[in-house]
C-alpha positions as MATLAB code, in Angstrom:
seq = 'MKSSLKTITFAIAAAACLGAGTVSAAPPANLANTVWTMQINRVVDVLTITSQSGPGAPGAATCRFINGTFGIANIRGWYCPATGRIHFVHKNAGSGNAVRVFTGNLSDETLDPALFMSGTVTVLDAAFGDLGEFNFSGTT';
ca = [
      23.777  -40.711   -7.366;
      21.168  -40.602   -4.454;
      22.363  -38.047   -2.857;
      23.065  -35.929   -5.796;
      19.442  -36.294   -7.019;
      17.865  -35.581   -3.557;
      20.018  -31.847   -4.384;
      19.595  -31.024   -7.377;
      15.475  -31.581   -6.226;
      16.064  -29.435   -3.426;
      17.504  -26.518   -5.321;
      14.757  -26.875   -7.957;
      11.992  -26.289   -4.880;
      14.403  -23.518   -3.173;
      14.366  -22.193   -6.602;
      10.506  -22.194   -6.854;
       9.844  -20.965   -4.085;
      12.019  -18.057   -4.195;
      11.055  -16.845   -7.258;
       7.512  -16.816   -6.452;
       8.020  -15.086   -3.680;
       9.589  -12.683   -5.667;
       6.778  -12.388   -8.587;
       4.437  -11.322   -6.053;
       6.090   -8.626   -5.505;
       6.291   -4.947   -7.349;
       7.006   -1.804   -7.665;
       3.739    0.970   -7.046;
       1.352    1.465  -10.285;
       0.924    4.930   -9.812;
       2.264    7.796   -7.423;
      -0.053   10.703   -8.090;
      -0.615   11.949   -4.982;
       2.625   10.953   -3.333;
       4.511   12.439   -0.373;
       7.857   11.880    0.033;
       9.837   12.822    2.983;
      13.441   13.054    0.534;
      17.297   13.799    2.194;
      19.497   14.332    0.177;
      23.576   14.383    0.952;
      22.415   15.055    4.808;
      19.425   17.827    3.717;
      15.863   16.935    4.412;
      13.264   18.394    2.387;
       9.689   17.678    0.888;
       9.035   16.115   -2.599;
       5.222   16.087   -3.886;
       4.494   14.316   -6.900;
       1.177   15.700   -7.814;
       0.440   13.822  -11.119;
       1.550   10.906  -13.320;
       0.414   10.483  -16.414;
      -1.561    6.925  -17.977;
      -0.969    4.245  -20.547;
      -0.809    6.211  -24.211;
       0.185    9.122  -24.060;
       2.837   10.059  -26.064;
       6.149    8.249  -25.185;
       4.306    6.542  -22.363;
       4.394    3.144  -23.257;
       6.746    1.593  -20.758;
       7.105    4.915  -18.511;
       5.146    7.633  -17.453;
       5.530   11.362  -17.580;
       5.238   12.544  -13.179;
       5.240   16.045  -12.111;
       4.892   17.865   -8.816;
       7.133   20.295   -6.799;
      10.025   19.797   -4.665;
       9.747   21.659   -1.457;
       8.567   25.105   -4.050;
       9.686   23.993   -7.705;
       8.847   22.211  -10.016;
      10.170   18.567  -11.171;
       8.942   17.239  -14.072;
      10.580   13.327  -15.301;
       9.400   10.376  -15.503;
       8.109    6.478  -13.839;
       8.340    3.287  -14.948;
       5.441    1.404  -12.963;
       7.007   -2.324  -14.372;
      11.282   -1.416  -12.663;
      10.537    0.704  -10.651;
      12.959    3.072  -12.422;
      12.454    7.193  -11.503;
      14.002   10.603  -13.073;
      12.902   13.636  -12.273;
      14.776   16.842  -12.896;
      14.246   19.498   -9.970;
      14.420   23.796  -11.443;
      14.640   26.574   -9.952;
      11.238   28.573   -9.291;
      12.049   31.606  -10.672;
      14.102   30.676  -13.345;
      12.957   27.648  -14.541;
      16.796   26.088  -14.470;
      17.314   22.318  -13.707;
      19.207   22.862  -10.826;
      19.327   19.222   -9.632;
      18.905   15.268  -11.414;
      17.408   12.530   -9.206;
      17.548    8.907  -10.322;
      16.678    6.333   -8.627;
      14.284    3.229   -8.048;
      11.513    2.311   -5.790;
      11.110   -0.068   -3.063;
       8.850   -2.870   -4.446;
       4.791   -2.262   -2.571;
       4.051   -4.786    0.675;
       1.806   -4.597    3.758;
       3.739   -1.904    5.303;
       1.691    1.428    3.228;
       5.432    2.937    3.409;
       7.234    3.835    0.094;
      10.571    3.684   -0.010;
      12.767    5.403   -2.729;
      17.204    6.234   -3.104;
      19.600    6.713   -5.386;
      22.057    9.647   -6.457;
      21.578   13.181   -7.784;
      23.005   15.659   -9.629;
      24.074   18.892   -8.293;
      24.299   21.285  -11.126;
      23.462   24.757   -9.769;
      25.554   25.794   -6.735;
      22.851   27.111   -4.207;
      21.809   23.992   -4.492;
      25.254   22.334   -2.462;
      28.549   21.807   -3.758;
      28.033   20.605   -7.580;
      28.469   16.860   -8.459;
      27.139   13.420   -7.305;
      25.609   12.910   -3.995;
      23.246    9.949   -2.317;
      19.056   10.780   -1.874;
      16.818    8.556   -0.212;
      12.976    8.996    1.411;
      10.252    7.281    2.314;
       6.590    8.660    2.065;
];
């Protein structure tokens, strides 16, 4: 009985320590003016997020609109600061048609100033690679 009580006490203390460590870390609150080196299915390109809407914008109670460029073409999407979830559409510079759709997650902010992003990209236009879904990753 004494051994079981000790084991339970240790487990509760360990869980409390683990819980306390994860509470202090969170994804970045704002992505405006960030520049990312992106690797998409082994091809490297630059993503620049130029702006992020604030709370109170229509539809932005939890997540925020983001805008920017991928190379020379525009992107538009959303980012959820509470969860680190990101989703954006890469549009053709000439036609404005969607060519790729990115869905992923950002790392938590740490003492290291670099941020990380990874997820999947769906290629909709063969000019941007084979059609289908591929991995992507990025760092600031």
